[in-house]
PyMOL Python script that loads the backbone (N, CA, C, O; Angstrom):
from pymol import cmd

cmd.read_pdbstr("""\
ATOM      1  N   MET A   1       0.754  -0.971  -0.289  1.00  0.00           N
ATOM      2  CA  MET A   1      -0.038  -0.023   0.251  1.00  0.00           C
ATOM      3  C   MET A   1       0.878   0.859   0.086  1.00  0.00           C
ATOM      4  O   MET A   1       1.954   0.648   0.646  1.00  0.00           O
ATOM      5  N   GLN A   2       0.718   2.030  -0.688  1.00  0.00           N
ATOM      6  CA  GLN A   2       1.176   3.485  -0.933  1.00  0.00           C
ATOM      7  C   GLN A   2       0.074   4.484  -1.093  1.00  0.00           C
ATOM      8  O   GLN A   2      -0.967   4.321  -1.728  1.00  0.00           O
ATOM      9  N   ALA A   3       0.468   5.581  -0.399  1.00  0.00           N
ATOM     10  CA  ALA A   3       0.026   6.889  -0.532  1.00  0.00           C
ATOM     11  C   ALA A   3       0.700   7.933  -0.019  1.00  0.00           C
ATOM     12  O   ALA A   3       1.539   7.894   0.881  1.00  0.00           O
ATOM     13  N   LYS A   4       0.179   9.177  -0.815  1.00  0.00           N
ATOM     14  CA  LYS A   4       0.440  10.697  -0.968  1.00  0.00           C
ATOM     15  C   LYS A   4      -0.116  11.666  -0.114  1.00  0.00           C
ATOM     16  O   LYS A   4      -1.339  11.556  -0.191  1.00  0.00           O
ATOM     17  N   VAL A   5       0.252  12.707   0.789  1.00  0.00           N
ATOM     18  CA  VAL A   5      -0.363  13.745   1.437  1.00  0.00           C
ATOM     19  C   VAL A   5      -1.205  14.085   0.271  1.00  0.00           C
ATOM     20  O   VAL A   5      -0.863  14.362  -0.879  1.00  0.00           O
ATOM     21  N   GLY A   6      -2.698  13.982   0.953  1.00  0.00           N
ATOM     22  CA  GLY A   6      -3.886  14.130   0.232  1.00  0.00           C
ATOM     23  C   GLY A   6      -5.009  13.093  -0.121  1.00  0.00           C
ATOM     24  O   GLY A   6      -6.232  13.229  -0.087  1.00  0.00           O
ATOM     25  N   ASP A   7      -4.453  12.320  -0.372  1.00  0.00           N
ATOM     26  CA  ASP A   7      -5.097  10.725  -0.830  1.00  0.00           C
ATOM     27  C   ASP A   7      -6.030  10.303   0.583  1.00  0.00           C
ATOM     28  O   ASP A   7      -5.801  10.503   1.776  1.00  0.00           O
ATOM     29  N   ARG A   8      -6.976   9.748   0.004  1.00  0.00           N
ATOM     30  CA  ARG A   8      -7.937   8.970   1.598  1.00  0.00           C
ATOM     31  C   ARG A   8      -7.443   7.708   1.489  1.00  0.00           C
ATOM     32  O   ARG A   8      -7.148   6.874   0.634  1.00  0.00           O
ATOM     33  N   LEU A   9      -7.461   7.900   2.866  1.00  0.00           N
ATOM     34  CA  LEU A   9      -7.351   6.526   3.755  1.00  0.00           C
ATOM     35  C   LEU A   9      -8.371   6.005   3.825  1.00  0.00           C
ATOM     36  O   LEU A   9      -8.864   6.151   4.943  1.00  0.00           O
ATOM     37  N   VAL A  10      -9.460   4.974   2.596  1.00  0.00           N
ATOM     38  CA  VAL A  10     -10.335   4.003   3.359  1.00  0.00           C
ATOM     39  C   VAL A  10     -10.558   3.140   3.733  1.00  0.00           C
ATOM     40  O   VAL A  10      -9.807   2.310   3.223  1.00  0.00           O
ATOM     41  N   VAL A  11     -11.680   2.382   4.895  1.00  0.00           N
ATOM     42  CA  VAL A  11     -11.812   1.322   5.737  1.00  0.00           C
ATOM     43  C   VAL A  11     -13.585   1.032   5.686  1.00  0.00           C
ATOM     44  O   VAL A  11     -14.570   1.634   6.114  1.00  0.00           O
ATOM     45  N   GLU A  12     -13.324  -0.344   4.844  1.00  0.00           N
ATOM     46  CA  GLU A  12     -14.337  -0.675   4.927  1.00  0.00           C
ATOM     47  C   GLU A  12     -15.062  -1.343   5.945  1.00  0.00           C
ATOM     48  O   GLU A  12     -14.247  -1.645   6.817  1.00  0.00           O
ATOM     49  N   SER A  13     -15.932  -1.630   6.182  1.00  0.00           N
ATOM     50  CA  SER A  13     -16.759  -2.184   7.315  1.00  0.00           C
ATOM     51  C   SER A  13     -17.129  -3.621   7.341  1.00  0.00           C
ATOM     52  O   SER A  13     -17.702  -4.080   6.353  1.00  0.00           O
ATOM     53  N   HIS A  14     -16.857  -4.413   8.396  1.00  0.00           N
ATOM     54  CA  HIS A  14     -16.648  -5.799   8.343  1.00  0.00           C
ATOM     55  C   HIS A  14     -18.400  -6.416   8.633  1.00  0.00           C
ATOM     56  O   HIS A  14     -18.614  -7.621   8.771  1.00  0.00           O
ATOM     57  N   SER A  15     -19.600  -5.295   8.692  1.00  0.00           N
ATOM     58  CA  SER A  15     -20.532  -5.691   9.143  1.00  0.00           C
ATOM     59  C   SER A  15     -21.720  -4.602   9.175  1.00  0.00           C
ATOM     60  O   SER A  15     -21.485  -3.484   9.633  1.00  0.00           O
ATOM     61  N   ASP A  16     -22.971  -4.930   8.696  1.00  0.00           N
ATOM     62  CA  ASP A  16     -24.129  -4.111   8.271  1.00  0.00           C
ATOM     63  C   ASP A  16     -24.426  -2.882   9.504  1.00  0.00           C
ATOM     64  O   ASP A  16     -25.274  -2.023   9.265  1.00  0.00           O
ATOM     65  N   SER A  17     -23.894  -2.875  10.429  1.00  0.00           N
ATOM     66  CA  SER A  17     -23.961  -1.721  11.695  1.00  0.00           C
ATOM     67  C   SER A  17     -23.032  -1.249  11.672  1.00  0.00           C
ATOM     68  O   SER A  17     -22.998  -0.784  12.812  1.00  0.00           O
ATOM     69  N   GLN A  18     -21.864  -0.881  11.073  1.00  0.00           N
ATOM     70  CA  GLN A  18     -20.689  -0.258  10.734  1.00  0.00           C
ATOM     71  C   GLN A  18     -21.023   0.490   9.635  1.00  0.00           C
ATOM     72  O   GLN A  18     -21.783   0.086   8.755  1.00  0.00           O
ATOM     73  N   HIS A  19     -20.410   1.722   9.647  1.00  0.00           N
ATOM     74  CA  HIS A  19     -20.239   2.383   8.347  1.00  0.00           C
ATOM     75  C   HIS A  19     -18.818   2.258   7.687  1.00  0.00           C
ATOM     76  O   HIS A  19     -17.870   2.099   8.456  1.00  0.00           O
ATOM     77  N   ARG A  20     -18.591   2.311   6.396  1.00  0.00           N
ATOM     78  CA  ARG A  20     -17.105   2.515   6.169  1.00  0.00           C
ATOM     79  C   ARG A  20     -17.070   3.741   6.283  1.00  0.00           C
ATOM     80  O   ARG A  20     -17.991   4.531   6.078  1.00  0.00           O
ATOM     81  N   ARG A  21     -15.492   4.060   6.776  1.00  0.00           N
ATOM     82  CA  ARG A  21     -14.653   5.198   7.239  1.00  0.00           C
ATOM     83  C   ARG A  21     -13.599   5.425   6.040  1.00  0.00           C
ATOM     84  O   ARG A  21     -13.000   4.559   5.402  1.00  0.00           O
ATOM     85  N   ALA A  22     -13.547   6.639   5.926  1.00  0.00           N
ATOM     86  CA  ALA A  22     -12.830   7.827   5.314  1.00  0.00           C
ATOM     87  C   ALA A  22     -11.860   8.579   5.647  1.00  0.00           C
ATOM     88  O   ALA A  22     -12.440   9.638   5.885  1.00  0.00           O
ATOM     89  N   ALA A  23     -10.556   8.785   5.862  1.00  0.00           N
ATOM     90  CA  ALA A  23      -9.903   9.805   6.589  1.00  0.00           C
ATOM     91  C   ALA A  23      -8.279  10.682   5.294  1.00  0.00           C
ATOM     92  O   ALA A  23      -7.441  10.197   4.532  1.00  0.00           O
ATOM     93  N   GLU A  24      -8.507  11.563   5.576  1.00  0.00           N
ATOM     94  CA  GLU A  24      -7.291  12.243   4.485  1.00  0.00           C
ATOM     95  C   GLU A  24      -6.263  12.150   5.084  1.00  0.00           C
ATOM     96  O   GLU A  24      -6.288  12.530   6.255  1.00  0.00           O
ATOM     97  N   VAL A  25      -5.139  11.686   4.598  1.00  0.00           N
ATOM     98  CA  VAL A  25      -3.853  11.368   4.288  1.00  0.00           C
ATOM     99  C   VAL A  25      -2.551  12.703   5.117  1.00  0.00           C
ATOM    100  O   VAL A  25      -1.952  13.322   4.238  1.00  0.00           O
ATOM    101  N   VAL A  26      -2.293  12.964   6.042  1.00  0.00           N
ATOM    102  CA  VAL A  26      -1.651  14.477   6.154  1.00  0.00           C
ATOM    103  C   VAL A  26      -0.028  14.095   6.179  1.00  0.00           C
ATOM    104  O   VAL A  26       0.800  14.884   5.722  1.00  0.00           O
ATOM    105  N   GLU A  27       0.186  13.369   6.505  1.00  0.00           N
ATOM    106  CA  GLU A  27       1.494  12.978   6.737  1.00  0.00           C
ATOM    107  C   GLU A  27       1.870  11.514   6.571  1.00  0.00           C
ATOM    108  O   GLU A  27       1.181  10.698   7.182  1.00  0.00           O
ATOM    109  N   VAL A  28       3.072  10.997   5.675  1.00  0.00           N
ATOM    110  CA  VAL A  28       3.540   9.764   5.568  1.00  0.00           C
ATOM    111  C   VAL A  28       4.767   9.267   6.219  1.00  0.00           C
ATOM    112  O   VAL A  28       5.920   9.440   5.824  1.00  0.00           O
ATOM    113  N   ARG A  29       4.450   8.752   7.065  1.00  0.00           N
ATOM    114  CA  ARG A  29       5.683   8.208   7.888  1.00  0.00           C
ATOM    115  C   ARG A  29       6.474   7.193   7.691  1.00  0.00           C
ATOM    116  O   ARG A  29       7.402   6.823   8.412  1.00  0.00           O
ATOM    117  N   GLY A  30       6.020   6.639   6.488  1.00  0.00           N
ATOM    118  CA  GLY A  30       6.715   5.285   5.654  1.00  0.00           C
ATOM    119  C   GLY A  30       7.606   5.713   5.080  1.00  0.00           C
ATOM    120  O   GLY A  30       7.795   6.923   4.961  1.00  0.00           O
ATOM    121  N   HIS A  31       8.713   4.386   4.363  1.00  0.00           N
ATOM    122  CA  HIS A  31       9.355   4.774   3.258  1.00  0.00           C
ATOM    123  C   HIS A  31       8.848   4.985   2.037  1.00  0.00           C
ATOM    124  O   HIS A  31       7.839   4.299   1.871  1.00  0.00           O
ATOM    125  N   ASP A  32       9.123   5.642   1.119  1.00  0.00           N
ATOM    126  CA  ASP A  32       8.103   5.620  -0.107  1.00  0.00           C
ATOM    127  C   ASP A  32       6.881   5.223  -0.349  1.00  0.00           C
ATOM    128  O   ASP A  32       6.589   4.299  -1.107  1.00  0.00           O
ATOM    129  N   GLY A  33       5.739   6.224   0.583  1.00  0.00           N
ATOM    130  CA  GLY A  33       4.789   6.255   0.645  1.00  0.00           C
ATOM    131  C   GLY A  33       4.026   4.781   1.349  1.00  0.00           C
ATOM    132  O   GLY A  33       2.979   4.246   0.986  1.00  0.00           O
ATOM    133  N   ALA A  34       4.933   4.384   2.432  1.00  0.00           N
ATOM    134  CA  ALA A  34       4.844   3.026   2.748  1.00  0.00           C
ATOM    135  C   ALA A  34       4.025   3.436   4.306  1.00  0.00           C
ATOM    136  O   ALA A  34       4.527   4.287   5.041  1.00  0.00           O
ATOM    137  N   PRO A  35       2.935   2.835   4.620  1.00  0.00           N
ATOM    138  CA  PRO A  35       2.592   3.278   6.237  1.00  0.00           C
ATOM    139  C   PRO A  35       3.763   2.967   7.067  1.00  0.00           C
ATOM    140  O   PRO A  35       4.785   2.282   7.016  1.00  0.00           O
ATOM    141  N   PRO A  36       3.137   3.801   7.879  1.00  0.00           N
ATOM    142  CA  PRO A  36       2.074   4.582   9.118  1.00  0.00           C
ATOM    143  C   PRO A  36       1.719   6.312   8.087  1.00  0.00           C
ATOM    144  O   PRO A  36       2.314   7.034   7.287  1.00  0.00           O
ATOM    145  N   TYR A  37       0.741   6.265   8.607  1.00  0.00           N
ATOM    146  CA  TYR A  37      -0.182   7.328   7.756  1.00  0.00           C
ATOM    147  C   TYR A  37      -0.727   8.056   9.069  1.00  0.00           C
ATOM    148  O   TYR A  37      -1.500   7.614   9.920  1.00  0.00           O
ATOM    149  N   LEU A  38      -0.042   9.411   8.980  1.00  0.00           N
ATOM    150  CA  LEU A  38      -0.973  10.360   9.951  1.00  0.00           C
ATOM    151  C   LEU A  38      -2.328  10.366   9.252  1.00  0.00           C
ATOM    152  O   LEU A  38      -2.299   9.993   8.079  1.00  0.00           O
ATOM    153  N   VAL A  39      -3.795  10.807   9.876  1.00  0.00           N
ATOM    154  CA  VAL A  39      -5.013  10.823   9.174  1.00  0.00           C
ATOM    155  C   VAL A  39      -5.455  11.594   9.631  1.00  0.00           C
ATOM    156  O   VAL A  39      -5.043  11.944  10.738  1.00  0.00           O
ATOM    157  N   ARG A  40      -6.361  12.155   9.103  1.00  0.00           N
ATOM    158  CA  ARG A  40      -7.542  13.301   9.771  1.00  0.00           C
ATOM    159  C   ARG A  40      -8.530  12.870   9.286  1.00  0.00           C
ATOM    160  O   ARG A  40      -8.662  13.066   8.077  1.00  0.00           O
ATOM    161  N   TRP A  41      -9.680  12.072  10.063  1.00  0.00           N
ATOM    162  CA  TRP A  41     -10.993  11.380  10.199  1.00  0.00           C
ATOM    163  C   TRP A  41     -12.275  12.647   9.864  1.00  0.00           C
ATOM    164  O   TRP A  41     -11.746  13.618  10.404  1.00  0.00           O
ATOM    165  N   ALA A  42     -13.110  12.965   9.510  1.00  0.00           N
ATOM    166  CA  ALA A  42     -14.659  13.691   9.508  1.00  0.00           C
ATOM    167  C   ALA A  42     -14.287  14.500  10.807  1.00  0.00           C
ATOM    168  O   ALA A  42     -13.905  15.670  10.794  1.00  0.00           O
ATOM    169  N   ASP A  43     -14.402  13.948  11.602  1.00  0.00           N
ATOM    170  CA  ASP A  43     -14.860  14.744  13.106  1.00  0.00           C
ATOM    171  C   ASP A  43     -13.397  15.902  13.415  1.00  0.00           C
ATOM    172  O   ASP A  43     -13.397  16.662  14.383  1.00  0.00           O
ATOM    173  N   GLY A  44     -12.144  15.833  12.329  1.00  0.00           N
ATOM    174  CA  GLY A  44     -11.210  16.686  12.798  1.00  0.00           C
ATOM    175  C   GLY A  44     -10.111  16.032  13.749  1.00  0.00           C
ATOM    176  O   GLY A  44      -8.979  16.497  13.879  1.00  0.00           O
ATOM    177  N   HIS A  45     -10.581  14.908  14.388  1.00  0.00           N
ATOM    178  CA  HIS A  45      -9.533  13.477  15.089  1.00  0.00           C
ATOM    179  C   HIS A  45      -8.438  13.231  14.047  1.00  0.00           C
ATOM    180  O   HIS A  45      -8.704  13.248  12.845  1.00  0.00           O
ATOM    181  N   GLU A  46      -6.905  12.946  14.630  1.00  0.00           N
ATOM    182  CA  GLU A  46      -6.530  12.740  13.763  1.00  0.00           C
ATOM    183  C   GLU A  46      -5.568  11.728  14.757  1.00  0.00           C
ATOM    184  O   GLU A  46      -5.263  11.759  15.950  1.00  0.00           O
ATOM    185  N   SER A  47      -5.290  10.912  13.737  1.00  0.00           N
ATOM    186  CA  SER A  47      -4.562   9.582  14.607  1.00  0.00           C
ATOM    187  C   SER A  47      -3.287   9.095  13.756  1.00  0.00           C
ATOM    188  O   SER A  47      -3.018   9.881  12.848  1.00  0.00           O
ATOM    189  N   LEU A  48      -2.532   8.096  13.833  1.00  0.00           N
ATOM    190  CA  LEU A  48      -1.732   6.949  13.216  1.00  0.00           C
ATOM    191  C   LEU A  48      -2.886   6.067  12.562  1.00  0.00           C
ATOM    192  O   LEU A  48      -4.040   5.893  12.955  1.00  0.00           O
ATOM    193  N   ALA A  49      -2.398   5.695  11.734  1.00  0.00           N
ATOM    194  CA  ALA A  49      -3.072   4.752  10.847  1.00  0.00           C
ATOM    195  C   ALA A  49      -1.774   3.531  10.516  1.00  0.00           C
ATOM    196  O   ALA A  49      -0.719   3.735   9.914  1.00  0.00           O
ATOM    197  N   PHE A  50      -2.133   2.585  10.966  1.00  0.00           N
ATOM    198  CA  PHE A  50      -1.735   1.540  10.676  1.00  0.00           C
ATOM    199  C   PHE A  50      -2.374   0.168   9.529  1.00  0.00           C
ATOM    200  O   PHE A  50      -2.604  -0.999   9.848  1.00  0.00           O
ATOM    201  N   PRO A  51      -2.507   0.705   8.398  1.00  0.00           N
ATOM    202  CA  PRO A  51      -4.074   0.248   7.810  1.00  0.00           C
ATOM    203  C   PRO A  51      -3.892  -1.296   7.582  1.00  0.00           C
ATOM    204  O   PRO A  51      -2.778  -1.657   7.201  1.00  0.00           O
ATOM    205  N   GLY A  52      -4.639  -2.025   7.730  1.00  0.00           N
ATOM    206  CA  GLY A  52      -5.198  -3.453   7.478  1.00  0.00           C
ATOM    207  C   GLY A  52      -5.590  -3.932   6.188  1.00  0.00           C
ATOM    208  O   GLY A  52      -5.343  -3.298   5.162  1.00  0.00           O
ATOM    209  N   PRO A  53      -6.318  -5.255   6.204  1.00  0.00           N
ATOM    210  CA  PRO A  53      -6.489  -5.475   4.541  1.00  0.00           C
ATOM    211  C   PRO A  53      -8.091  -5.252   4.152  1.00  0.00           C
ATOM    212  O   PRO A  53      -8.774  -5.397   3.139  1.00  0.00           O
ATOM    213  N   ASP A  54      -8.282  -4.873   5.350  1.00  0.00           N
ATOM    214  CA  ASP A  54      -9.898  -4.231   5.053  1.00  0.00           C
ATOM    215  C   ASP A  54      -9.913  -1.978   4.802  1.00  0.00           C
ATOM    216  O   ASP A  54     -10.676  -1.098   5.201  1.00  0.00           O
ATOM    217  N   ALA A  55      -8.903  -1.982   4.141  1.00  0.00           N
ATOM    218  CA  ALA A  55      -8.661  -0.566   3.794  1.00  0.00           C
ATOM    219  C   ALA A  55      -7.976  -0.536   2.491  1.00  0.00           C
ATOM    220  O   ALA A  55      -7.423  -1.421   1.838  1.00  0.00           O
ATOM    221  N   HIS A  56      -8.176   0.805   2.276  1.00  0.00           N
ATOM    222  CA  HIS A  56      -7.144   0.994   0.728  1.00  0.00           C
ATOM    223  C   HIS A  56      -7.602   2.823   0.482  1.00  0.00           C
ATOM    224  O   HIS A  56      -8.409   3.644   0.918  1.00  0.00           O
ATOM    225  N   VAL A  57      -6.482   2.728  -0.502  1.00  0.00           N
ATOM    226  CA  VAL A  57      -6.242   4.483  -0.969  1.00  0.00           C
ATOM    227  C   VAL A  57      -6.864   4.830  -1.792  1.00  0.00           C
ATOM    228  O   VAL A  57      -7.210   3.838  -2.434  1.00  0.00           O
ATOM    229  N   VAL A  58      -7.254   5.708  -2.206  1.00  0.00           N
ATOM    230  CA  VAL A  58      -7.700   6.494  -2.835  1.00  0.00           C
ATOM    231  C   VAL A  58      -7.088   7.741  -3.258  1.00  0.00           C
ATOM    232  O   VAL A  58      -6.800   8.576  -2.401  1.00  0.00           O
ATOM    233  N   PRO A  59      -6.817   7.995  -4.698  1.00  0.00           N
ATOM    234  CA  PRO A  59      -5.640   9.107  -4.671  1.00  0.00           C
ATOM    235  C   PRO A  59      -6.380  10.046  -4.857  1.00  0.00           C
ATOM    236  O   PRO A  59      -7.427   9.947  -5.497  1.00  0.00           O
ATOM    237  N   ALA A  60      -5.902  11.255  -4.256  1.00  0.00           N
ATOM    238  CA  ALA A  60      -6.114  12.900  -3.996  1.00  0.00           C
ATOM    239  C   ALA A  60      -6.898  13.213  -5.713  1.00  0.00           C
ATOM    240  O   ALA A  60      -6.291  13.011  -6.764  1.00  0.00           O
ATOM    241  N   GLY A  61      -8.240  13.696  -5.629  1.00  0.00           N
ATOM    242  CA  GLY A  61      -8.855  14.133  -6.899  1.00  0.00           C
ATOM    243  C   GLY A  61      -9.730  13.069  -7.900  1.00  0.00           C
ATOM    244  O   GLY A  61     -10.268  13.387  -8.961  1.00  0.00           O
ATOM    245  N   SER A  62      -9.724  11.659  -7.246  1.00  0.00           N
ATOM    246  CA  SER A  62     -10.547  10.615  -7.662  1.00  0.00           C
ATOM    247  C   SER A  62     -11.826  10.704  -7.049  1.00  0.00           C
ATOM    248  O   SER A  62     -12.690   9.863  -7.298  1.00  0.00           O
TER     249      SER A  62
END
""", "prot")
cmd.dss("prot")
cmd.show_as("cartoon", "prot")
cmd.util.cbc("prot")
cmd.orient("prot")
């Protein structure tokens, strides 16, 4: 997985009771676009993300 600042990290839900979550990548801390990523969620909260197999990156502008 590779991301750039401005891309979106999307985490898919495993159940019908939870929604898919998306966050903006604000910093890439891994080498050559690799995780971990500092992300900003829709509520403004920032966290360090180590994406699992349920996540994917959507390029900025897509």
